[in-house]
C-alpha positions in Angstrom: 137.4 -154.7 26.1 139.3 -152.0 24.4 140.2 -150.4 27.7 141.4 -153.8 29.1 143.7 -154.3 26.1 145.1 -150.8 26.6 145.7 -151.5 30.3 147.4 -154.8 29.5 149.6 -153.1 26.9 150.7 -150.4 29.3 151.4 -153.0 32.0 153.5 -155.0 29.6 155.5 -152.0 28.5 156.0 -151.1 32.2 157.4 -154.6 33.0 159.7 -154.5 30.0 160.9 -151.1 31.0 161.6 -152.1 34.6 163.5 -155.2 33.4 165.7 -153.0 31.2 166.5 -150.8 34.1 167.4 -153.8 36.3 169.9 -155.0 33.7 171.7 -151.7 33.9 172.9 -152.2 37.4 176.8 -152.2 37.5 178.8 -153.9 40.2 181.8 -151.6 41.1 184.9 -153.8 41.2 188.6 -153.2 41.3 190.0 -154.0 37.8 192.7 -156.3 39.2 190.2 -158.1 41.3 188.1 -158.6 38.1 190.9 -160.3 36.4 191.8 -162.5 39.3 188.1 -163.5 39.9 187.0 -163.6 36.3 184.9 -166.8 36.9 182.8 -164.7 39.4 182.3 -161.7 37.1 182.0 -163.3 33.7 178.7 -162.2 32.0 178.1 -159.6 34.7 177.7 -155.8 34.4 180.6 -154.2 36.1 182.2 -150.8 36.7 186.0 -150.6 36.7 188.6 -147.8 36.5 192.0 -147.8 34.8 194.3 -145.9 32.5 193.7 -146.1 28.7 197.1 -147.0 27.3 196.1 -147.5 23.7 193.2 -146.7 21.4 193.2 -148.8 18.2 194.5 -146.5 15.4 192.8 -148.5 12.7 189.2 -148.1 13.5 189.0 -147.0 17.2 186.9 -150.1 18.1 189.3 -151.4 20.8 191.0 -149.8 23.8 193.6 -151.2 26.1 192.9 -150.4 29.8 195.7 -150.8 32.2 194.9 -151.8 35.8 196.8 -150.6 38.9 199.0 -153.8 38.7 199.7 -153.3 35.0 197.3 -156.0 33.8 195.3 -155.4 30.6 191.6 -155.3 30.0 190.2 -155.1 26.4 187.4 -152.5 26.0 185.0 -152.7 23.1 182.0 -150.4 22.4 178.6 -152.0 22.8 177.5 -150.6 19.5 179.5 -151.9 16.5 179.1 -148.6 14.7 180.7 -146.7 17.6 184.4 -145.9 17.8 186.3 -144.7 20.9 187.5 -141.1 20.9 191.3 -140.7 20.8 191.0 -138.3 23.7 190.7 -141.3 26.1 194.4 -142.0 25.5 196.5 -141.6 28.7 193.4 -140.8 30.7 192.0 -142.5 33.8 188.5 -143.7 32.9 185.5 -145.3 34.4 184.1 -148.1 32.2 180.6 -149.6 32.7 179.8 -152.7 30.7 179.4 -156.5 30.4 182.4 -158.7 31.2 183.5 -161.5 28.9 186.6 -163.7 28.6 188.4 -164.9 25.5 190.6 -167.9 26.1 193.5 -168.4 23.7 194.9 -172.0 23.7 198.0 -173.6 22.5 196.5 -174.9 19.2 195.5 -171.3 18.3 199.0 -170.0 19.1 200.6 -172.8 17.1 198.4 -171.8 14.1 199.4 -168.2 14.5 203.1 -169.1 14.6 202.8 -171.4 11.6 201.0 -168.7 9.5 203.5 -166.0 10.8 200.6 -163.7 11.8 201.2 -160.3 13.2 199.2 -159.8 16.3 197.2 -157.0 17.8 198.8 -156.3 21.2 195.4 -155.7 22.8 193.8 -159.1 22.3 196.4 -161.3 20.4 194.2 -161.6 17.3 195.5 -160.9 13.8 196.3 -157.2 13.4 193.9 -155.2 11.2 196.4 -152.4 10.4 197.1 -153.4 6.8 199.6 -150.6 6.3 201.7 -151.5 9.3 201.5 -155.2 8.4 202.5 -154.5 4.8 205.4 -152.3 5.9 206.8 -155.0 8.3 206.5 -157.6 5.6 208.3 -155.4 3.0 211.1 -154.6 5.5 211.6 -158.3 6.3 210.9 -158.0 10.0 207.4 -159.4 10.1 208.4 -163.0 10.7 210.7 -162.2 13.6 208.0 -160.1 15.2 205.4 -162.8 14.8 207.7 -165.3 16.3 208.5 -163.0 19.2 204.8 -162.5 19.9 203.9 -166.2 19.8 206.9 -167.1 22.0 205.7 -164.5 24.5 202.2 -166.1 24.5 203.6 -169.5 25.1 205.8 -168.2 27.9 202.8 -166.6 29.6 201.0 -169.9 29.5 204.0 -171.7 31.0 204.3 -169.0 33.8 200.6 -169.2 34.7 200.5 -173.0 34.5 197.3 -172.7 32.5 196.5 -174.3 29.2 195.2 -170.9 27.9 195.7 -167.2 28.0 192.8 -165.2 29.3 191.9 -162.0 27.6 189.4 -160.1 29.7 186.9 -158.0 27.7 184.4 -155.4 28.7 181.7 -154.5 26.2 181.3 -150.9 27.3 177.9 -149.3 27.8 179.6 -146.1 29.0 183.2 -144.8 29.2 183.9 -141.6 31.1 187.1 -139.7 31.7 187.7 -139.2 35.4 191.2 -137.9 35.5 194.3 -137.1 33.5 197.2 -139.6 33.8 
C-alpha cells in the first residue's frame, strides 16, 4: 500500500511537471502581426522582437516596446517584485510572455479629461511619477498636457473607427537583449 501511494505521488508530480512544460511553449510572431491579430493571440504565450524605447523611471515595472512599424507594446514583468533593467533601453530584445489586451473606452477618456489626469505614455493610465506630476502642476502646464493627451486618445479612436483604444500587453516570462539599436 505504501509503495502504491509513492508511485501515485510520483506519477502525479510527473503529470504536473509535464503540464507546466507544455504551458511554456511560445509562438513566435511578428510584433506588428500580433497587434493586427490581437483576437487570435490574446491569452497566448508568444515570442516577439522589438526595440525598447522606454523603461519606466519610477519603478522599472513597465517597458515600451516599439515594433517595426512604430506601434507600441507594453511589457510587464511576470513577477510583481521584479523591475526591468535600464540596460534594455534602446536595445533590440526578444520577449517571451503571455499576451493580454487593455481596451480604453470613451467614458474612461472623458473621466481622465474631467479630472485633468497626467497620463503614462506607455499605457494611458495615470502617471505614477509624483515628482514629474507635481512639477507640471506647479509650473501650470499640467492641465494643457492632460488635455493634449486625452485629445490625442480621442483622435486615435476616430481614426481607427473603433469605440476603444487597444493597449497590447505582454506579461514577460523572459526578456533578452539580441542587438544594439
